[in-house]
N, C-alpha and C positions, 0 to 999 in steps of 0.2 A: 401931372408926372405919378405921383406919389398914389393917388387915385388909382390911375389903371393899373397901377403894380400890387398893390393893394387885392381889386377885384380878381388879376389874375389868379397871385397867389393863391388866394382864397377857394377859386375853382378847380385851381391843380389839385390843391387838395383834399379840398371836401371826397370828392369821388372817391380814391384808394380809402380813405378812413372811413365813409361811409358805406365801402362794401366791406373792408374787414370787421366793422363795431355789426352790421348787421346782415351782410352775405348772408350764412350760415342759414336764416333765421328764414330767407328767402330761395334757398335754392332745393330745386324738385328735386324730388325726391329718385336713387338712381334708379334708369332704364336699362335693357338687357344692351350687350356693349353693342355696337357695327362700327366701324373703319368706315366713315363717311366726310372728306372734304367740303364739303360740295353744301352751301346755305341753306336751313330750312326752316321750316313752322318748329318741329321737334329738335332740328338742332341748330339755334339764329348761329350761330359762329363754327358747326361744324362739331366734328371729333378728332379724337388726336390719334397718334398713330396704338393705342392697345383701345381705340373705342370705345374713351369717356368724353363724355360730353364738353368742351371746351369752355364755353357757358359757364355749367356748373362748377367745375373744375376754377374756377372767376373767380363765383362767389366766394364760393369755402376758400379759398388762396389768399386771403388775406390777412389772416390773424399771423397765422406765423412769422408775418413777416412786417407789418407796418406795427401791428399792438410787441412785439420783441423788439423792435428796433425802439417804439416811444417808451414805453417803459425801461429801458435799460436805460437812456439819456437822461431819464426824472434821474432814475433812481444812482446813476455815475457824478449826478448834481449833487444828488442828494448828499453822497460821498466824500465830492470832493470840495462845497465848500466849507465844511468844518472844520479840514485839513489844511484846509488853503489858509483861512482864516487863522487856526491857528499859532500855526508857524508862519503871516505876517504879526502877528502883533504879541508875540513871545518877547518878552525882552532877556531872553537867555541862547546864547546864539548855537550852542552847543542842540539845545533842545528845537529852532531853527533848524540845522544839521541832522539832525538822527528822524527829523518828521520826510523834508523834504529829499534827500541822496537816494534813500528805496526808489522813490519812485526815478530817478534817474536811471537807475539798472531796468525798471521796468521798460523805460522806454524805450530803455537801445533793442528790447526784444519787441521783432516786428507782429502785427496783434496778432498776423494769418498765423503765422508760426506756434503762436503761446494761447491760442484759439486750439489749436490742431493739438499741442503735446497735449494738454486737459484733454479732448476730448478724446483720445485715444487710452486717456487710463480710467474718462469717467463715464464719457462717452451720455452727456446728458442730454437731458428730452429739456423741450423749451423754456421752461423753467428755470433749468440748470441752462440755457443757450443766456438768455437773457444774462440771469448773474455772470455768468463769462463774461462777455460782449459788454458791463457794466462797469466791471470790472476792469477792461483791461482799456476801459478811455478814463478813470479815474484821475492819474499820472498828469496829462496833458492837461487834461479837467484845471486840478491840485494845483496843475503851474500857472495855467492863465489865474486862476484866480491870486494864489499869493503875490501874483508879481503885480496886478493893479491895484490891491492891499498894500503892500507893503506900497507906496507911496499914498498912500489913503491915512495912513493909519500915523506917516509922519506929520501932518493937516495936525494947528494950530490947536484946533477944536476936538480932539481925538487926547490931546495931552488936558483939556480941559477938563473933558472926562471925568478920564482919571483922577485928575485932581479932587474933583468930586466923586469919589467915588464910586461911579456907575460901576452897576456887575456889566462883567467881561462879555455876558451875551447882549447886552443891550445895548454896549458898545460895538462886536461884532457883529449885530445883525441890525442892531435897530439903525446905526453910525453908515456902518463899512459898508453894507452888504449889500445898502438902500443904494449908498451913491457910486456903484459896481455893477447895477444892475443894466447899462443898456451895455455894457464887456461883457457878463453873465449873459445874455438873451443875445449876443451874437453867435458868442460860442454856444451858446442851446445849439442854434440852427446847426452847426458847423460841424456839430455833434453827433446832431442826428442822425446826418448825410453820411458820415463815417460809421452810423452802426445799418444804418438800412444795408451800407455796403458789405461793413465785416458780418451780416443779417445770409444777407443774398450769397453771399460768395462762398458760407460756413454750409448754406441749404445744397449749391451745387457741388460740393466737395459730399455733401452728405454726412454732416454735423448737425442734430441737434431735431433736425427731418427724416422723416422714411424716406428713400428711394424713388419708390412708387405714390408719395401721399399728397393731397390738394393741397402744395403750395407755391406763388409765383415765380420763385426763384427755381423750381424744380419744375414748373412746368418750361420753362425758359431750355432748362438744361436740355430738358430730356425731347422738346417736340426740335432743338437746334438746328441737328444733323437733317429736316424732313421740311426747313422753316422755307421752302420754293415750294412749293406744293401747299402743305396748311402752314400759313402767319400768322395767323390770328392767331397756334398756338400760343407763341411767342411774341408780336409784338402786344397784344395787348396788358395779358402781362406785363411785359418790359418797360412798356407806357406807361402803367399805374404806378411802374418802380419809380421808372422818373419824374411822374409827374409829383411824385410825394417830396422828393429831393430838391427841385426847382424849384417846386411854391411854397417850402416851410421854407424857404433859403429867400425867396421873395415875400415872404410874410413877415419874416424878421426882420429886413431890411428895411420896409414900410413904416414897422414900428417901430423902430431906432429914429425914421426920421421927423418922425409923427412927435416923438418924444422927447426930439431936442435934445439938448443936452443936459439935462431931466436933473434926477436923483442930488443929493445936498451938498452942499459945500460949507467952508473948511471957513 
């Protein structure tokens, strides 16, 4: 059962990632625009309502969705991990409050609203959108790290390391972070799906991506009104986004089951 889940997750993730990485290298040069909803050798998925080749748009459209979401998820965890560990391992209550309470304020603001507010002032490109999505994900991720690390920090092993004057980084990253890697892996899967949703929704609204850009989310939004006539321009990019989200969670679930309880014990 676990092996089947792993293989299915790998298959669902592989295609969107490969298209995001290598699709632009394989994309044919742009040809003359001609609206043709029938499949042909020249247009294997037909064209959209502006005459653009759908297959070419699929090959070009993954980087702005997939890579932004993946990089934003990694960046969010890179920021949240030391923040949550610092709050959990400090013996000063005021410092823990100082680190965690501002995050509660950010969590109270819907992520999409925050993206729209910042975008209205800065109009970010793909790099700015990546950083923005990562920052939006940091409060939730930091709370997960903090809640898990507090329990681990109470173990006798941590107190023994402190008595032996081990460095903070060794305690935090060498023991506590290693002990919570299963939790971090599970959270990364959830965080990736949230990033995909946020990046796709932002693209629908024209945030960070031009309205006529070769982007899977933009393709879905632009071609949705005529999906009964030209379904491939909507179905293919939507399936790739959904496949990556579903596959990532299946992979993380399979990896967590394979790893058992794992981690260091106190």
